[in-house]
N, C-alpha and C positions, 0 to 999 in steps of 0.2 A: 381323291376320293377311295381308291382301291387301297392306298398305302396306309391310309389314317382309319377310316371308318370301319372297313371290312374285317380286318384283323382283331378289332376290338369288339366286334359283334359276334365273334366266333362263340364264346359261352351262351350267349342268348340263342343264338341259333340251334345249337346243340340241345339245349333244354326246351326249346320250342319243337324240336323234332321228336324228342322223347314223349313229350304230352301228345303231340298229335298222333304219334304212332299207336298208342293204346286206344285212342278215340276213333281212329280210322276203323277198326274191327267193328266197334259198336255202330258206326254210321253205315257200314256196309251191311251188316245184319238188320238193321231198321230199315234201310233202302229196300232190301230183299222182302221184308214183311209187308211195307207199304205198297210195293209193287204188285203184290197180289199174286192170283194163280194165273193170270192170263200170260205174263212176260216170260216166265221160265218156270220150269220145274225142278229146280236143283239149287243147291246152296243152303247154308245154316238157317237163314231166315225162314225160307220156305218150309225145312223140315221141323223148325219150332212151331211154327203156325199149324202145320199139318198134324203133328203129333199132339200139340195141346187140343185140337179139335177132336181127336180120336180118343183121347185120355189114355194116351201110351206113355206113362210117365218114366218109364225106364229109358225110352228112345228121347224123351224131352231132356232128361237129365244128362244124357249122353251128348246131346247137341250142346247143351249149355256149357258142360264142361269142355267139350272140344272148342268152343268159341272161347272160353276162358284161358285154355291152354294156347291158341293161337294168338290172343292179345298179349299174354306174357312172352311168349317166344318172339314176336315182333317187337315188343317193349325192350326186352334184354339184348336183342341184336342191335338195335338202334342205340341203345347205351353203350353197348361194347365198342361200335364204331365211333360214338361220340367221344368215349374216352381215349380212343387212339387218336383222334382228330384234335382234342384239347392237349394231349400230351406232346404231340408235334408243334402245336401252336405255342407251347409253353418253352419248348427248346428254341424256337425261333425267336422269341422274345429276349432270350438270354443273349 
């Protein structure tokens, strides 16, 4: 099983990790928004909810841009690790 199936699943695992890394940031922010004010008063989801209710658009845009930047950094880092893993996997196949 480890010698046959796992090595051939590496490209699919890398692409799944890239997709889920971008969606994990969205999930964390939505979780903070739905958790409400009682569970904690920190995080980007809390700040987005707070600033949208107070009509502080400059802070709201800063939070949205920070979350987008965080998502891009995580996506690119997982992509870099995935490219390294794929390169090593292709060398082993030869």
